[in-house]
C-alpha positions as CSV (number, residue, x, y, z in Angstrom):
1,M,-17.5,84.4,-19.9
2,Q,-21.1,85.4,-19.2
3,E,-21.4,87.9,-22.1
4,I,-19.9,85.5,-24.7
5,T,-22.1,82.7,-23.3
6,R,-25.1,84.9,-23.7
7,A,-24.2,85.7,-27.3
8,F,-23.9,82.0,-28.1
9,L,-27.2,81.3,-26.4
10,K,-28.9,84.2,-28.2
11,S,-27.7,82.7,-31.5
12,G,-29.4,79.4,-30.6
13,A,-26.3,77.4,-29.8
14,Q,-26.3,74.6,-27.2
15,V,-23.6,75.6,-24.7
16,D,-21.6,73.2,-22.7
17,L,-19.4,74.8,-20.0
18,F,-16.4,72.9,-18.6
19,A,-15.1,74.7,-15.5
20,A,-13.0,73.8,-12.4
21,R,-14.8,76.3,-10.2
22,P,-18.4,77.0,-11.4
23,E,-19.3,79.4,-8.6
24,G,-22.8,79.7,-7.2
25,E,-26.1,79.5,-9.1
26,P,-25.9,80.4,-12.8
27,P,-28.0,83.4,-14.0
28,A,-31.6,82.5,-15.0
29,D,-30.8,82.9,-18.7
30,F,-28.2,80.2,-18.4
31,A,-30.8,77.5,-17.7
32,T,-30.0,75.6,-20.8
33,V,-26.2,75.6,-20.3
34,K,-24.9,72.2,-19.5
35,V,-22.2,72.6,-16.8
36,H,-19.4,70.0,-16.6
37,P,-17.5,70.5,-13.3
38,L,-13.8,69.7,-13.5
39,P,-11.6,68.9,-10.4
40,D,-10.2,72.1,-8.8
41,V,-6.5,72.0,-8.4
42,G,-6.7,73.9,-5.1
43,K,-4.0,75.9,-3.5
44,G,-0.7,75.0,-1.9
45,E,3.0,74.9,-2.8
46,V,3.5,76.7,-6.2
47,A,5.5,74.0,-8.0
48,A,3.1,71.3,-7.0
49,R,0.1,73.4,-8.0
50,E,1.6,74.1,-11.4
51,K,2.0,70.3,-12.0
52,R,-1.6,69.7,-10.9
53,C,-2.7,72.4,-13.4
54,L,-0.8,70.7,-16.2
55,H,-2.2,67.3,-15.2
56,S,-5.7,68.8,-15.3
57,N,-5.5,68.9,-19.1
58,E,-5.9,65.1,-19.1
59,E,-9.1,65.4,-17.2
60,L,-10.5,68.1,-19.5
61,R,-9.5,66.2,-22.6
62,T,-11.3,63.1,-21.3
63,A,-14.4,65.1,-20.5
64,L,-14.4,66.7,-24.0
65,E,-14.0,63.4,-25.7
66,R,-16.8,61.9,-23.5
67,E,-19.3,64.8,-24.2
68,G,-18.4,65.8,-27.7
69,P,-18.5,66.3,-30.6
70,F,-19.0,70.0,-30.6
71,A,-19.8,72.5,-33.4
72,L,-17.4,75.0,-32.0
73,L,-14.9,75.2,-29.1
74,Y,-14.4,78.5,-27.3
75,E,-11.7,78.7,-24.7
76,R,-10.4,81.5,-22.6
77,Y,-6.7,81.1,-22.4
78,S,-5.3,80.3,-19.0
79,L,-1.7,79.8,-18.0
80,W,-1.6,76.0,-17.9
81,S,-4.5,75.0,-20.1
82,F,-4.2,73.5,-23.6
83,A,-6.5,70.5,-23.8
84,G,-9.5,72.4,-25.3
85,I,-7.6,73.8,-28.2
86,E,-5.7,70.6,-28.8
87,Y,-9.0,68.7,-28.8
88,A,-10.5,71.1,-31.4
89,R,-7.4,70.8,-33.6
90,D,-7.3,67.0,-33.4
91,R,-11.1,66.7,-34.2
92,G,-11.1,69.4,-36.9
93,T,-13.5,71.5,-34.7
94,P,-13.6,75.2,-35.4
95,S,-12.2,77.0,-32.3
96,I,-11.8,80.4,-30.8
97,L,-9.1,81.1,-28.2
98,E,-9.7,84.3,-26.2
99,V,-6.4,85.8,-24.9
100,N,-6.8,88.7,-22.5
101,A,-3.3,89.3,-21.2
102,P,0.4,88.2,-21.3
103,L,-0.2,85.7,-18.6
104,I,3.3,84.3,-18.3
105,E,4.7,87.8,-17.7
106,E,1.9,88.7,-15.3
107,Q,2.4,85.5,-13.3
108,A,6.1,86.0,-13.1
109,E,5.9,89.7,-12.1
110,H,2.9,89.8,-9.8
111,R,2.7,86.3,-8.4
112,V,5.1,83.3,-8.5
113,L,6.1,81.3,-11.6
114,V,8.3,78.3,-10.9
115,D,8.3,76.5,-14.3
116,R,8.4,79.2,-16.9
117,A,9.6,76.8,-19.6
118,A,6.4,74.7,-19.1
119,A,4.2,77.8,-19.2
120,E,5.9,78.8,-22.5
121,R,5.4,75.4,-24.0
122,V,1.6,75.6,-23.2
123,A,1.5,79.1,-24.7
């Protein structure tokens, strides 16, 4: 996320970052980035955590509606997240979705995936 954020900043964009786990102090060149912390779903029993992750879309959507509008929405795809792209679609905001890996397959093969059908609906 840091390199794409730097590219946006270099282009003169105002960057708002919505994150459940913004870790540590941001780099010095991120001084103008407005960080919006979101609740962390934490760890625990897998099925319950999956449900908390899905529920966190409501919190992200509320935060986006409160802080918007935005000129562009950039989202890195995560297994349970869809609120950002839905917000952009509903508002007619240009958007970019970065997809790095087949997350459903990786989760099922290397970790635990309880509700595959829900993950496929999000994708």
